[in-house]
MARDO-105547 format. One record per residue (C-alpha): x, y, z; residue number from 1; chain. Coordinates in Angstrom, 2 decimals. Example, Ala and Ser with C-alpha at 12.3 -4.5 7.8 and 13.67 -1.06 7.14 Angstrom:
2
KEGU       px       py       pz  seq  mol
KEGU    12.30    -4.50     7.80    1    A
KEGU    13.67    -1.06     7.14    2    A
This chain:
211
KEGU       px       py       pz  seq  mol
KEGU    84.93    96.15   103.20    1    A
KEGU    84.94    93.38   100.72    2    A
KEGU    86.94    90.28   101.39    3    A
KEGU    86.72    86.44   100.89    4    A
KEGU    85.61    84.39   103.88    5    A
KEGU    88.97    82.52   103.90    6    A
KEGU    91.05    85.74   103.89    7    A
KEGU    88.81    87.32   106.48    8    A
KEGU    89.63    84.38   108.80    9    A
KEGU    93.27    85.11   108.28   10    A
KEGU    93.30    88.86   108.25   11    A
KEGU    90.57    90.18   110.61   12    A
KEGU    91.95    88.59   113.81   13    A
KEGU    95.38    90.04   113.14   14    A
KEGU    94.24    93.63   112.16   15    A
KEGU    91.11    94.37   114.29   16    A
KEGU    92.83    94.58   117.72   17    A
KEGU    95.27    97.08   116.37   18    A
KEGU    92.61    99.04   114.31   19    A
KEGU    90.15    99.09   117.20   20    A
KEGU    92.74   100.82   119.43   21    A
KEGU    93.14   103.56   116.82   22    A
KEGU    89.71   103.99   115.78   23    A
KEGU    87.32   102.82   118.54   24    A
KEGU    84.26   104.50   117.12   25    A
KEGU    84.58   103.02   113.68   26    A
KEGU    82.51   100.00   112.76   27    A
KEGU    83.47    97.93   109.76   28    A
KEGU    80.78    96.19   107.62   29    A
KEGU    82.05    93.11   105.66   30    A
KEGU    80.85    91.93   102.40   31    A
KEGU    82.26    88.35   101.92   32    A
KEGU    82.56    86.89    98.43   33    A
KEGU    85.01    85.69    95.89   34    A
KEGU    87.76    88.12    94.54   35    A
KEGU    86.24    88.38    91.06   36    A
KEGU    82.80    89.31    92.47   37    A
KEGU    84.33    91.86    94.83   38    A
KEGU    85.98    93.68    92.07   39    A
KEGU    82.63    93.96    90.34   40    A
KEGU    81.02    95.09    93.54   41    A
KEGU    83.73    97.82    94.04   42    A
KEGU    83.44    99.13    90.53   43    A
KEGU    79.62    99.25    90.98   44    A
KEGU    79.87   101.22    94.18   45    A
KEGU    78.47    98.50    96.46   46    A
KEGU    81.57    98.49    98.60   47    A
KEGU    84.23   101.12    99.21   48    A
KEGU    87.30    99.00    99.72   49    A
KEGU    88.13    95.47    98.69   50    A
KEGU    90.88    93.08    99.80   51    A
KEGU    91.07    90.58    96.81   52    A
KEGU    93.39    88.39    94.80   53    A
KEGU    93.36    90.27    91.50   54    A
KEGU    95.30    91.37    88.48   55    A
KEGU    95.96    95.11    88.87   56    A
KEGU    94.51    95.98    85.45   57    A
KEGU    91.33    97.98    85.89   58    A
KEGU    91.89   101.62    84.91   59    A
KEGU    89.24   102.86    87.28   60    A
KEGU    90.67   101.11    90.45   61    A
KEGU    93.69   101.94    92.58   62    A
KEGU    95.72    99.00    93.86   63    A
KEGU    98.12    98.53    96.92   64    A
KEGU    99.94    95.21    97.17   65    A
KEGU    99.25    93.50   100.36   66    A
KEGU   100.88    90.08    99.72   67    A
KEGU   102.16    88.23    96.73   68    A
KEGU   100.84    84.70    96.00   69    A
KEGU   102.28    81.58    94.46   70    A
KEGU    99.85    79.30    92.63   71    A
KEGU   100.24    75.52    92.98   72    A
KEGU    98.45    72.30    93.45   73    A
KEGU    97.42    70.92    96.94   74    A
KEGU    97.40    67.05    96.69   75    A
KEGU    95.88    64.73    99.19   76    A
KEGU    98.06    61.91   100.58   77    A
KEGU    96.37    59.29    98.54   78    A
KEGU    97.04    60.83    95.17   79    A
KEGU    99.67    59.24    92.85   80    A
KEGU   101.56    62.54    92.69   81    A
KEGU   101.80    62.82    96.57   82    A
KEGU   103.04    59.21    96.84   83    A
KEGU   105.75    59.70    94.15   84    A
KEGU   107.00    63.28    94.48   85    A
KEGU   108.29    65.16    97.59   86    A
KEGU   106.11    68.21    98.64   87    A
KEGU   107.59    71.54    97.52   88    A
KEGU   108.72    70.12    94.14   89    A
KEGU   107.83    72.51    91.43   90    A
KEGU   105.76    70.54    88.76   91    A
KEGU   103.85    71.31    85.49   92    A
KEGU   100.15    71.10    85.50   93    A
KEGU   100.27    68.20    83.17   94    A
KEGU   101.63    66.05    86.05   95    A
KEGU    98.20    66.08    87.62   96    A
KEGU    96.34    65.08    84.45   97    A
KEGU    95.09    61.75    85.87   98    A
KEGU    94.12    63.25    89.34   99    A
KEGU    90.66    63.95    90.63  100    A
KEGU    90.23    67.63    91.43  101    A
KEGU    88.08    69.69    93.79  102    A
KEGU    87.10    73.12    92.48  103    A
KEGU    85.91    76.54    93.76  104    A
KEGU    82.75    77.91    92.17  105    A
KEGU    82.94    80.80    89.61  106    A
KEGU    83.68    84.22    91.04  107    A
KEGU    86.76    83.21    92.94  108    A
KEGU    90.23    84.24    91.83  109    A
KEGU    91.67    80.67    91.92  110    A
KEGU    88.70    79.40    89.77  111    A
KEGU    89.61    82.01    87.17  112    A
KEGU    93.23    80.84    87.13  113    A
KEGU    92.17    77.09    87.15  114    A
KEGU    89.89    77.52    84.15  115    A
KEGU    92.59    79.36    82.19  116    A
KEGU    95.22    76.75    82.92  117    A
KEGU    92.94    73.88    82.22  118    A
KEGU    92.12    75.36    78.82  119    A
KEGU    95.76    76.20    78.05  120    A
KEGU    96.95    72.60    78.64  121    A
KEGU    93.77    70.76    77.40  122    A
KEGU    92.99    69.27    80.71  123    A
KEGU    89.48    68.02    81.54  124    A
KEGU    89.90    66.43    84.97  125    A
KEGU    87.17    64.72    86.98  126    A
KEGU    85.73    67.20    89.44  127    A
KEGU    84.72    65.53    92.62  128    A
KEGU    83.20    68.59    94.28  129    A
KEGU    82.55    72.24    93.40  130    A
KEGU    82.22    74.57    96.42  131    A
KEGU    82.01    78.24    97.36  132    A
KEGU    84.07    77.67   100.53  133    A
KEGU    87.84    77.15   100.05  134    A
KEGU    88.21    75.54   103.51  135    A
KEGU    85.66    72.86   102.62  136    A
KEGU    87.32    72.18    99.33  137    A
KEGU    90.74    72.02   100.88  138    A
KEGU    89.62    69.50   103.57  139    A
KEGU    87.82    67.30   100.91  140    A
KEGU    90.91    67.24    98.71  141    A
KEGU    93.11    66.21   101.67  142    A
KEGU    90.78    63.43   102.78  143    A
KEGU    89.40    62.19    99.39  144    A
KEGU    92.70    61.65    97.53  145    A
KEGU    92.05    64.72    95.27  146    A
KEGU    93.87    67.85    94.14  147    A
KEGU    93.02    71.49    94.41  148    A
KEGU    94.58    74.50    92.65  149    A
KEGU    95.10    77.26    95.20  150    A
KEGU    97.57    79.92    96.39  151    A
KEGU   100.42    79.02    98.72  152    A
KEGU    99.19    81.23   101.45  153    A
KEGU    96.41    78.49   102.22  154    A
KEGU    98.98    75.79   102.93  155    A
KEGU    99.53    75.52   106.65  156    A
KEGU   100.36    72.94   109.33  157    A
KEGU    96.88    71.27   109.04  158    A
KEGU    97.75    70.21   105.41  159    A
KEGU   100.95    68.64   106.61  160    A
KEGU    99.18    66.91   109.42  161    A
KEGU    96.73    65.32   107.12  162    A
KEGU    99.62    64.08   104.86  163    A
KEGU    98.81    66.59   102.01  164    A
KEGU   101.57    67.92    99.70  165    A
KEGU   101.84    71.28    97.72  166    A
KEGU   103.41    71.66    94.34  167    A
KEGU   104.18    75.10    93.08  168    A
KEGU   103.31    75.26    89.24  169    A
KEGU   106.34    74.94    87.19  170    A
KEGU   106.80    77.48    84.28  171    A
KEGU   103.96    79.64    85.46  172    A
KEGU   104.02    83.23    86.40  173    A
KEGU   101.27    84.33    88.58  174    A
KEGU    99.85    87.90    88.01  175    A
KEGU    97.07    87.67    90.52  176    A
KEGU    98.13    88.92    94.01  177    A
KEGU    96.33    89.93    97.16  178    A
KEGU    95.61    93.70    96.85  179    A
KEGU    93.71    96.40    98.72  180    A
KEGU    91.76    98.35    95.96  181    A
KEGU    89.49   101.18    95.86  182    A
KEGU    87.88   103.43    93.22  183    A
KEGU    90.27   106.23    92.03  184    A
KEGU    87.48   108.86    91.71  185    A
KEGU    86.45   108.29    95.30  186    A
KEGU    87.78   109.93    98.59  187    A
KEGU    89.43   107.45   100.85  188    A
KEGU    89.10   108.36   104.55  189    A
KEGU    92.16   108.18   106.77  190    A
KEGU    90.91   105.22   108.71  191    A
KEGU    90.52   103.25   105.69  192    A
KEGU    94.05   104.11   104.49  193    A
KEGU    95.24   103.16   108.06  194    A
KEGU    93.43    99.81   107.90  195    A
KEGU    95.29    99.00   104.69  196    A
KEGU    98.54    99.90   106.19  197    A
KEGU    97.86    97.83   109.43  198    A
KEGU    96.99    94.80   107.31  199    A
KEGU   100.02    95.16   105.08  200    A
KEGU   102.24    95.27   108.19  201    A
KEGU   100.46    92.24   109.88  202    A
KEGU   100.85    90.14   106.81  203    A
KEGU   104.51    91.08   106.38  204    A
KEGU   105.15    90.12   110.05  205    A
KEGU   103.28    86.84   109.69  206    A
KEGU   105.49    86.04   106.51  207    A
KEGU   108.66    86.62   108.41  208    A
KEGU   107.51    84.50   111.34  209    A
KEGU   106.69    81.61   108.99  210    A
KEGU   110.04    81.58   107.39  211    A
């Protein structure tokens, strides 16, 4: 199973207790990487199943939606935007033109979206830190008065406790969502199909509880 480290932290504790009861003799092997890298590994046959934030566009892959994502900007409490605008307000990316940013490295879904948006709006912000770990980037942005472009699913109580604010991007339709994907020409065993269904159910339950 290919999955990002941050998503694995969210998904695996929810899913494994249920999956283990149904399939006590199945051992899962994780390959942890960014979503874009996982798609390449899946197409190349290095992994059999990927949970990744992708656009469902590859003709050789089958996609099952696990969770929709909203893209926005996490802003630390010391940013000008956070001081002036209530969290949850939809803002255009241009509103963050003068802010410092923290960025994920290439190979992550959020980085692909970020690069496209920066090019579209002609933004060249100062990048304080580039990291492969979303959790590192998130914490640095919150403490260093910087911004980070990321999906809404990574905004939790910790962000609020540290005074952070999250702003969904205005006039932007996200096409990258969290999918289970596998090669169309490969047989998918029942335990793998059940793992996907258990994950989808767990995420749906978590969404309802968070509302």
